[in-house]
C-alpha positions in Angstrom: 115.9 -23.7 23.9 119.1 -25.2 22.4 119.1 -22.2 19.9 118.8 -19.8 22.8 121.7 -21.2 24.8 123.9 -21.6 21.6 123.3 -17.9 20.9 124.5 -17.2 24.5 127.6 -19.0 23.8 128.1 -17.1 20.6 127.8 -13.8 22.5 130.1 -14.8 25.3 132.8 -16.0 22.9 132.5 -12.7 21.0 132.8 -10.9 24.3 136.0 -12.8 25.0 137.5 -11.7 21.7 136.7 -8.1 22.7 138.3 -8.5 26.1 141.4 -10.0 24.7 142.1 -6.7 22.7 142.5 -4.9 26.1 141.1 -1.7 24.8 138.5 0.3 26.8 136.1 0.6 23.9 136.2 -3.1 23.2 135.8 -3.7 27.0 132.7 -1.6 27.0 131.2 -3.5 24.1 132.0 -6.8 25.9 130.1 -5.6 29.0 127.1 -4.9 26.8 127.2 -8.4 25.3 127.5 -10.2 28.7 124.8 -8.1 30.3 122.4 -8.9 27.5 123.2 -12.7 28.0 122.6 -12.4 31.7 119.3 -10.4 31.4 117.9 -12.8 28.8 118.8 -15.8 30.9 117.2 -14.4 34.0 114.1 -13.7 31.9 114.0 -17.2 30.5 114.3 -18.7 34.0 111.5 -16.7 35.4 109.4 -17.6 32.2 110.0 -21.2 33.0 108.6 -20.7 36.5 105.6 -19.0 35.1 105.1 -22.0 32.8 105.3 -24.3 35.7 102.5 -22.4 37.5 100.4 -22.6 34.4 100.9 -26.3 33.6 101.9 -27.9 36.9 100.2 -25.9 39.5 96.8 -24.9 40.2 95.1 -21.5 40.7 94.7 -22.3 44.4 98.2 -23.6 44.8 100.7 -22.3 42.2 104.2 -23.7 42.5 105.9 -20.4 42.7 104.8 -17.1 44.1 102.8 -15.4 41.3 103.7 -11.9 42.4 107.4 -12.6 42.3 107.0 -14.4 38.9 104.9 -11.4 37.5 107.5 -8.7 38.6 110.3 -10.8 37.2 108.6 -10.9 33.7 108.5 -7.1 33.6 111.0 -4.7 32.1 113.1 -4.2 35.2 116.5 -5.9 35.3 116.5 -5.6 39.2 113.1 -7.3 39.4 114.3 -10.1 37.1 117.4 -10.5 39.3 115.4 -10.4 42.5 113.0 -13.0 41.2 115.8 -15.3 40.1 117.4 -15.1 43.6 114.0 -15.8 45.4 113.2 -18.6 43.0 116.5 -20.3 43.5 118.6 -19.8 40.4 121.4 -18.0 42.2 122.5 -16.9 45.7 122.6 -13.4 47.2 126.4 -13.0 46.8 126.4 -13.7 43.0 123.1 -11.7 42.7 124.6 -8.7 44.4 127.6 -8.8 42.1 125.5 -9.0 39.0 123.5 -6.1 40.1 126.6 -4.1 40.7 128.1 -5.1 37.3 124.8 -4.2 35.6 125.0 -0.7 37.1 128.6 -0.3 35.7 127.3 -1.4 32.4 124.5 1.3 32.6 126.8 4.2 33.6 129.4 3.2 30.8 126.6 2.9 28.2 124.0 5.5 29.2 126.0 8.1 31.0 129.3 7.7 29.0 131.4 7.1 32.1 134.6 5.4 31.0 135.7 3.5 34.0 139.1 3.0 32.2 141.0 1.6 35.1 138.5 -1.1 36.0 136.4 -1.9 32.9 138.5 -4.8 31.6 138.6 -6.5 35.0 134.8 -5.9 35.4 134.1 -7.3 32.0 136.1 -10.5 32.7 134.4 -10.9 36.1 130.9 -10.3 34.6 131.6 -12.9 32.0 132.6 -15.5 34.6 129.4 -14.5 36.5 127.3 -15.1 33.5 128.9 -18.6 33.1 127.8 -19.4 36.7 124.3 -18.3 36.0 124.1 -20.4 32.8 125.5 -23.4 34.6 122.9 -23.1 37.2 120.1 -22.7 34.6 118.5 -25.9 33.6 115.7 -25.7 31.1 113.0 -28.3 31.4 113.0 -29.2 27.8 116.1 -29.4 25.6 114.2 -28.7 22.4 115.8 -29.1 19.1 114.6 -28.0 15.7 115.9 -28.7 12.2 115.6 -24.9 11.7 118.1 -24.1 14.4 121.2 -22.4 13.1 124.3 -22.9 15.4 127.0 -20.4 14.6 130.6 -21.3 14.1 131.5 -19.6 17.4 129.1 -21.8 19.3 130.2 -25.0 17.4 133.6 -24.6 18.7 132.3 -25.3 22.1 129.4 -27.6 21.4 130.6 -30.0 18.8 128.0 -32.4 17.5 124.6 -31.6 18.9 123.0 -34.7 17.5 124.1 -36.4 20.8 121.3 -36.7 23.3 123.6 -35.5 26.1 122.7 -31.8 25.7 122.9 -31.0 29.4 126.5 -32.3 29.7 127.5 -30.7 26.3 126.3 -27.2 27.4 127.7 -27.4 30.9 131.1 -28.3 29.4 130.8 -25.3 27.0 130.0 -22.8 29.9 132.8 -24.3 31.9 135.2 -23.8 29.0 134.2 -20.2 28.5 134.8 -19.6 32.2 138.3 -21.1 32.0 139.2 -19.1 29.0 138.0 -15.9 30.8 140.1 -16.9 33.9 143.2 -17.4 31.6 143.1 -13.7 30.6 144.1 -12.8 34.1 142.4 -12.0 37.3 143.1 -8.3 38.3 139.7 -7.3 39.8 140.8 -6.5 43.3 144.0 -4.8 42.2 142.3 -2.7 39.7 139.5 -1.7 42.0 142.0 -0.8 44.6 144.1 1.3 42.3 140.9 3.2 41.0 139.8 3.8 44.6 143.2 5.1 45.6 143.1 7.6 42.7 139.7 8.7 43.6 140.7 9.3 47.2 144.0 11.1 46.2 142.0 13.4 43.9 139.7 14.4 46.8 142.8 14.8 49.1 144.5 17.1 46.7 141.3 19.2 46.4 141.0 19.6 50.1 144.8 20.5 50.4 144.3 23.1 47.6 141.5 24.8 49.5 143.4 24.8 52.8 146.4 26.3 51.2 144.6 28.9 49.0 141.6 30.0 50.9 142.0 33.5 52.3 141.3 32.5 56.0 143.6 29.4 55.8 141.0 26.9 57.3 141.7 23.5 58.8 140.9 20.5 56.8 137.9 19.7 58.9 136.6 23.2 58.4 136.9 22.9 54.7 134.8 19.8 54.7 132.0 21.3 56.8 132.0 24.6 54.8 131.7 22.8 51.5 128.6 21.1 52.8 127.2 24.4 54.3 127.5 26.5 51.3 125.7 23.9 49.2 122.9 23.5 51.6 122.3 26.6 53.6 120.5 28.7 50.9 118.4 25.8 49.5 114.7 25.5 50.4 115.5 22.6 52.7 118.3 24.6 54.4 116.0 27.7 54.9 113.3 25.4 56.3 115.7 23.8 58.7 116.8 27.3 59.9 113.2 28.4 60.4 112.3 25.3 62.4 115.4 25.4 64.5 115.4 29.0 65.9 117.8 30.7 63.5 117.8 34.4 64.3 116.2 36.4 61.4 118.0 38.8 59.2 121.4 37.4 59.8 124.2 38.5 57.4 125.0 35.7 54.9 128.3 35.0 56.7 126.7 34.8 60.1 123.8 32.6 58.8 126.5 30.3 57.4 128.3 30.1 60.7 125.0 29.3 62.5 124.1 26.6 60.1 127.6 25.0 60.4 127.2 24.8 64.2 123.5 23.6 64.2 123.0 21.2 61.2 123.9 17.5 61.8 126.4 17.3 58.8 127.0 13.8 57.4 130.8 14.6 57.4 132.2 16.8 60.3 135.9 15.8 59.9 138.3 15.3 56.9 137.0 12.0 55.5 140.3 11.0 53.8 141.8 9.0 56.7 138.7 6.9 57.0 138.5 6.5 53.2 142.1 5.2 53.2 141.0 2.7 55.9 138.4 1.5 53.5 140.9 1.3 50.7 143.2 -1.0 52.9 140.2 -3.2 53.6 139.5 -3.5 49.9 143.1 -4.2 48.8 143.4 -7.1 51.3 140.0 -8.7 50.3 140.4 -12.1 48.8 136.7 -12.7 47.8 136.1 -10.8 44.5 132.4 -10.5 45.2 133.0 -8.8 48.5 135.7 -6.6 47.0 133.2 -5.4 44.2 130.7 -4.7 46.9 133.1 -2.7 49.0 134.2 -0.7 46.0 130.7 0.0 44.9 129.5 0.9 48.4 132.4 3.3 48.7 131.5 5.1 45.4 127.8 5.2 46.3 128.3 6.4 49.9 130.9 9.1 49.1 129.6 10.3 45.7 127.9 13.4 47.1 130.6 14.6 49.3 133.3 13.9 46.7 131.3 15.8 44.1 131.0 18.8 46.5 134.8 18.7 47.2 135.5 18.8 43.5 133.1 21.6 42.8 134.3 23.8 45.7 137.9 23.4 44.6 137.0 24.3 41.0 135.2 27.4 42.2 138.1 28.5 44.3 140.5 27.8 41.4 138.3 30.0 39.1 138.2 32.8 41.7 142.0 32.8 41.9 142.3 33.0 38.2 139.8 35.8 38.0 141.8 37.8 40.6 145.0 37.2 38.7 143.4 38.4 35.5 142.2 41.5 37.3 145.6 42.2 38.7 147.0 42.0 35.1 144.4 44.4 33.9 142.5 42.0 31.8 
């Protein structure tokens, strides 16, 4: 167990080195290192609970819910985290932040999303969250082997491990890592706010572009509804809604779209930008970084579909305009 915890210290110290460079590629690597430490620690914690069931409980009365433990020992990060929360390693607030941070790690690694404006602050926040998890984790046995190899990085924090006070030594090491991360600067709320503001302004410019350049000069509310109509009306689900709700047959496409715009309960019937800016103000004034991260993540998740449709519609209109210009020039 001492080898495992020392290796975690090694990885977190390496992550600190990457974060100190303040480069997005190094920040991304740091997120991977920290995420690996968190996942392994969650797994070890759940494994400890499985061992308690095996050696301290009875088949009739296990010490911990076997279903929770079994799910936590599977491959799913979410299940490991849920089990760790239910079994008492960490609370819902920290657990929610770790789940959000893990999702950013996934999009940065698997989908190639860069998150340049926020990745550094996320990496530091994730490292500090990892330190909280490790401080809360108390292995039952502080096993030591002569075959253990403690790296130089870990020795900087641990010193002489021949001392019997392993719990205190490791707690001091995780506390020190947390303090070093804090010394690199706390910009999470500011960076999340700046990134949300940019996201909102991009959508605002796209809506304005469509209002000013569409042939019929629609209002902003009309643009928002029409974006949703055209992406839905001719899908199988849209056609099924029309059939089940009395849409007249053989309507021209434009009339069919008008009918759908009136009848379907669209998620957004008005310009969303003013309400999005209200959410931005709430985020910018948030003092709790866990709540700030949740507000930011909820905003991205809840508005992703509409923002994507706005961007796509603006792009289509721009391509149409460019095509008309080329035709006028005889190209």
